[in-house]
N, C-alpha and C positions, 0 to 999 in steps of 0.2 A: 771365429767371431770375436770382434773387439769387445773389450769391457765397456760397460755403460756407466757414465756419470750423469747426474740430473741436476740442473739448475732451476730453481723456482723463484721467480721474481715476486717479492712480497713487500716492497719498500714503500708503496704509495700510501697516501693519507686517506684517500676515499672521501673527499670533501662532500660529495653528494649524498653520502650516507647520513650526514648530519648527526654524527655520534662521536663520543669520546673514545669508543672502542675502535681499534685499528680495523680497517675493512676486512682483512683476511681472517679475522677472528669472529666475524658475524657467523651465525650458525644456520646451516641447512640440514634438515633431518637430524637435528640435535648434535651435529658435528661442525667444527669450524670449517669454513671454506678451505682454508689451507690444509687442514687435516685430510679432507677428501683428496686433495691433489697429492699429498705425500703418500697416502695409501695407494693411490693409483700408480704413482711412480714406483712403489715397491714391487709391483707386479713385473717390472722389467728386471728384477734382481740386480739392481745397480750396485756398483762398488761404493759409490758415495752420492749422497744427496746434499746439495748446498742450497740453503735458503738465504736469499738476499733480502736483508731487512733495512729499514730506515725509520719511517714513522712508527712510534711505539715499539722500537726494536726490542727492548728488554722484555716487554710484555709478550710480544710475538714469539721470541726465542724461548721464553719459559714455557709458554703454552704448548708449543710443538714438541719441545723436549719431553714434557709430561705425556703428551699423546703417544709419541713413539716409544720412549722409555727403553727398557731392557729388551722389549720384544723385537726391536728393529734388527734386521740382519744386514744392515748397511751402515756405513759411517755417516752420521748426521753432522753437518757443519753449517756455519753461518758466516756471511760476509755482509758488512755494513756499507750501505750506499748513502752517504751524507756529504753534500746535498744530493738530491735526485736530479740528474741531468739527462735523463732519457734511458731507453731500454739498452742501447749499446753500452752506455756508461755503467749500467747495472751489471751486465754480464762481465765487463772488465774487472769488477770487484771480485768476481768468483774465480778468475783465471788462476790465481795462486793455488787453489784447491784442486785443480783439474789435472788429470794425467794425459800427457800428449799421445799416449797409445790408445786412449779411450775415444768413444763417440759420446758427445754430450747432447742430451735432450733438454731443450729449454721450454719451460712451462710457466704459466701465470698462476699466482696464488689465489686469484679471484675467479678462476674458471674451473669449477669443481666436478663437472660430470663427464669429462673425457674418459673413455673406456680404455682399459689396459690393452685389449687387442688392437685398438687403433694406434696406440703408441708403439706397440711391437711392429706393426706394419710399417710405421714411419721409420723405425730403426732399420728394418729390413730394406727399405727403399734407399736409405743412406748407404748401407752395405760397407761402411767403413771408408768410403771414398767420396760420396756425393754430398751435396747440400740438399737435404730433403725438407720440404715445407708441407705442413698440413693446411689444406685449402678447402673452401666450401663455396658453392654458388648460392647467392642470396637474392631474393626479389628486391629487397631494399638494402643495398650494401653501404649505406651512408655511415660514415665514421670509421670504416675499416680501410686498411691498406689494400690497394688493388694489385692483382697479379697481372703483370704485363708480359705477354707472350710474343714471340717472333713469328715470322711466316711459317716456320716448321713446327709451331706449337711449343717450342722450347721456352722455358721461363727465362726472361731477360732481367726482370727487376720487380721490386715491390715499390709502389708509389703511395705514400701516405695521403690521406684525404686532403689535407690542407695544401699539399704540394702538387696535387693532381690537376691536369688540364680537364677541360669539359669533356673531351672524348674519353679520357682515362676514368673519369667519374662515372661514366656509363658502363664500365666493366663490372660484371656481376660476381666474378670469381674474386674472393677475398682471402687474405692471409689471416689465419686464425690466431697468430701469435705463438704458435708451437712449431719447433723445428728440431731436426737432428743433424749434427754436423761433426766431422772429425775434429778433435781439439787441436791437432797439429795444424790443420788448415785455418781454424777459427782464430788462433792466437795472432798471426800477422794481420789478418783482416781487421781485428778490433783495434790494433795499433794504428791503423790508417784511417779510422773514422774521424770525421769532422762534424761541426754543428752548423754548417752553412745551409740552413733550411728555415721554413716559416716559424718553427717552434724554437729555434736556436738550441736544439737538443741533439744528442748523439744517438741516431737511430740504429738499432740492430739490423733493421731491414736493409740498410745500405750495403751489407756484406754480399747481397745477391749480385749486385753489379760488379763487385770485386771478384766474386767467384766466376762470373761469366768472362771477365777480362783475363782471368788467370787460366781459363780453359777448363775449369772444374764444372762438371755437369750439375745443373740445378734441376731437381725432380720435384713434382708436386704429387702428394698423396691426397687425392680429392675424395671427400666423404659427402654424404647427403644429409647427415643427421645434425641439424643446427644446434640441438641441445648440448651436444658434446663440446661445442666451442663457445657456448653462451657464457658471458661474464656477468659480474654483479657490480653495479655502480651506484645503485640507489635502493632504498627499502622496497620500492615497487618492483624492481627487477628481482630482488631477493625473493619476494613473495611469489612472483610468477614462476621462478625457477623451482621453488619449493613445491608448488602445485604440479608442475610438469614432472618433477622427480617422483612425487607420490603417485601420480597417475600411472607412471611406468611401473612402479612397484605393484600397484593394484592390478594392472593388466597381467603382469607376470604371474601373480598368485592365481588369478582367475584362469589363466591358461593351464595351471596345474590342477584345477578343479575346485578351488576355493570359491564359495559363494559369498559375494559382497553385496549387501543391500544397496549401497550406493558408492561406487568407487571414487566419487568426487569428495566423499566425506569419510576419509580413511587416512591414517598417518602411521608410518613405520619409521621409527627413529633409532634403528639398531638392526637386529637380525630377527626375522620371524620365519619359523619353520612350521609348516602345516601338513597334517595328514589328510586322508581322503574325507570328503564330505564335511568339511569345516564350514560353518556359517558365521559371518561377522556382520552385525548390524551397524547402523550409522554412528559416526562421530567417535569411533574407538581409536585409541592411541596405544601403540606398542613401542616400548623402549627397551634398550639393552638387549638381552638374549631371551627370546620367548619361543617356547615350543608348544604347539597345539596338536593334541592327538586326534585320531580318527573320530569324526562325528561330533567334535566339540562345537558348542554353540556359545557365541559371545553376544550378549545383549547390548543395547544402545548405550552410548556414553560411558563406556568403561575405559579405564587407564590401567594397562598391564605392563609391568616391567620386571625383567629378570625372574621369569617364572616358567615352570613346566606343568602343563595341564594335560592330564591323561584322557584317554578315549572316553567319549560319552559324557564328559562333564558339561555342565551348563553354568555359565557365568551370567547371572541376571543383570539387568541394567544398573548403571551408576555404581558399579563395583570398582574399588581401587585396590590393585595388587602391586606391591613394590618389594621385590626380594632383595634389592641392593646387592651387597656382596654375598650375603648368606643364602640368598635364593628363597623361592617359595615353590612348593610342589602340591599339586592337587590331584587326588586319586581318581580312578575310573568311576564314572557315574556320580561324582559329587555334584551337589547343588550349592552354588555360592551366590549370595545377594538376594534381592537388590540392596544397594547401599551398604555393602559389606566392605571391610577393610582387612586385607591380609598383609602383614608386615614381615620383615626379614626373619627367616627361620621358621615360618609356618609350614608344617609338613602335614598335609591332610590325607588320610587314607581313603580307600574306596567307599563310595556312598556316604561320605560325610556331608552333613547339611550345616551350612553357615548362613544365617538369615540376615534380615535387615538390621543395620546399625550394630553389628557384631564385629569386634576387633580381635584379631588373633596375632600374637607376636611370639616368636621363639618358642613355639608349642607344637607338640605332636598329638594329632587326634587319630585314633585307630578306627577301623572299619565301622561304619554305621553310627558314629557319634554325632550328636546334634546339639547345636547351639543356635536356636532359631530367632531370638529376639534380644536386642538391646543388652548385650553382654560383653564382657572382656575376659580373654584368656591370654595371660602373659606368663612365660616361663613355666609352662604346664605340660604334663604328660597325661593324656586322657585316654582311657581304655575304650574297648569296643562297646558299642550300643549305649554309651552314656547319654543321658538327657540333661542338658545344662540349661537351667531356667532363665527366664527373662529378668534382666536387671542384676544378675549375679556377676561377681568379679573375683579374680584372684588378686589379692593384695600382695604383690610380689616384691615390693621395694620397702625397705625399712628406713630409708633416708640416707643409707650409705652403701648397702649391698643388695643384690637381687637374690631371691630365694625361689625354690621350685615347689610347685604344687603337683602331687601325683594323685590321680583319680582312677580307681580300679574299674574293671569291666562292670557294666550294667548298673552303675551308680545313677541315682536320680537326684539331681540338685534342684531344689525348689527355687521359686522366684525370689529376687532381692536378697540373695545370700552373699556374704563376704567370707572368702576362704583366705585366712592370713597365713602366708607361707613362712617357713617350710611346714608343710602339712601333707598327710597321706590319708585318703579316704578309701576304706576297705571295699573290696568288690561286692556288688549287690546291695550296697547300703543306700539309705535315703536320707537326704538333708532337708529338714523342714523349712518352708519358706520363711524368709526374714531372719535366718540364723546367721550369726557371726561366729565362725569356728576358729579356734586357736590351737586345738589339739587333734592328733590323729583320731580317726574313727574306726571301729572294728567292722569287719565284713558282715553284711546282712543286717546291720543295726539301723534303727531310726535315730538320727542325731538331731536334737533341737537345742538351740542356744539363743534364747531371746527373752526379753522381760515378760513377767506375768501380765496378762491383760487385766486392767482395772477399769470399772465403770462407776462413775460418780453420779448418782441420781439428782435430778433437778438442778444441774450445774448451769449457771448463767454465763453466757459469753460477755466479755467486756463491751460496754457501749461507748461508741465514739463520742468524745467530748465530755464524758462523765469524769468526775474527780473522785 
C-alpha cells in the first residue's frame, strides 16, 4: 500500500462569515473547523499533512501548530497560496511537499465532519492507481460541481455550476471537493491546468478530463451522508452544522443507554464517556475530557469540563465544574450543587456534599465531608465527616503566596469563620461561629476567636439630617 500524504485547502477568506477571524478557525464543538479536518486526516496515518494557507496565514498556521503540537505522528507542513487563483492553483503550491510514491488525499478546511472510514474507503478506491472522487447525490445540488458520467456509467468529468449547461445542472450527483490521487499522476495534470472558464480560475476538477484522456480510471466513492461533506460559509451554516453534530453525539450516547431529557438541548465539546443509567437534564455543556460513572445524574444547566464523576453522584442544576489541566474528581454518591463551583484540583471523596454557592479549588475533601452553603475552600485538606459552616472561608493567599489549611476528621466549623492559612485544625474540634483563627487548634477543643459582645443601653441611632 502506497504511503498517504494529505493536502488541506485552507486559504480562503470566508467573506460571508463577516468576521476578522479566518473562516477555518471558527469553532464547531469548541474546536476550529480546520482542527476537525486535521484530526480526521490523522486517522489515515499519513506521512505528511500539508495545510494550504492564504488569508490570515500566520494566524491559521500558529493555531493548527498549537493544536497538533508534539502529539502529531505525521509531518505537519504549510504552503502559502497568495493570491488565491482557484483550487488547482492551491494544490500546485503543495506539490513541492509531496512524495511521488504517495497517494495524496485532498480535503477542504471548512468541511469538518467527514469520517475517517470514509476517507479510508476513498484511499482504497484509489488503490495507488486511480483518480478517486468522493461524491454524493443531493436533492438540491445547486452550487456544487456535477459528476458527468458516460454511457457505461464511467466518470468523464466534473463540471462546475457556473460552467454547466442546463442539462448538466439537472444532475444530482455532486463532487464533494474530496479526492484521492497518486501524486505521480497528479503532478503533470496540475502543470497542464488553465483558467479558461467563467471564474478565470484554475480548477482542480479539470484533472478529471485529463485523467480520462490519459486512460486513467476515474472512480467515484458515493456516500449518502450529506453531513460528511457539508461545508461552512456563513454563521447560519456553522450553527446548523453545530446542531447536526450535537444531534449525532446525543443519539450515539442514547444508543449506549444514556438518558437525555432533550437531545436538542445538549452540547459536547470534547470527550464524554458515560456508564450505565446516566441521566442528563436539559442545557448541559460538557467540555474537555469528562467521565460520568454508573447512575450519575446531571441536573439542568450545568457546565462540566475536565472532570471525573463517580457512580451514583448527583450534580444539581446550575453547577459549574472546570478542572482545566489539574482536573476535578467527584466521589461515589456525592451531592454537588445547585449553584456550586468546582475549580481545578478539587478532589471530592465519596458522599461529600457541596451545596449552593460553595466554591472549591485545589482542595481534597474526604468521605462524608460537607460544605452546604455559601462557603469557600481553597488549598485545603479536609478530613472525613467535617461539617463546614455557611459563610466560612479559607484565607489561603497572603498577597504573594498560597498557603494550605488542614482540617482534621470530624471537625465542625461554625458559620462565618475565617481560617487564615497556614493552619491546622485538630480532629474532632469545634470552631465557634464568627471566629477568625490564625493559630493551629488542638484535637477535641472548642476554639473561639471573636470580640466580646457589648450592649449599650438606650443607644440612639443617628437621625438623618441632624447636625
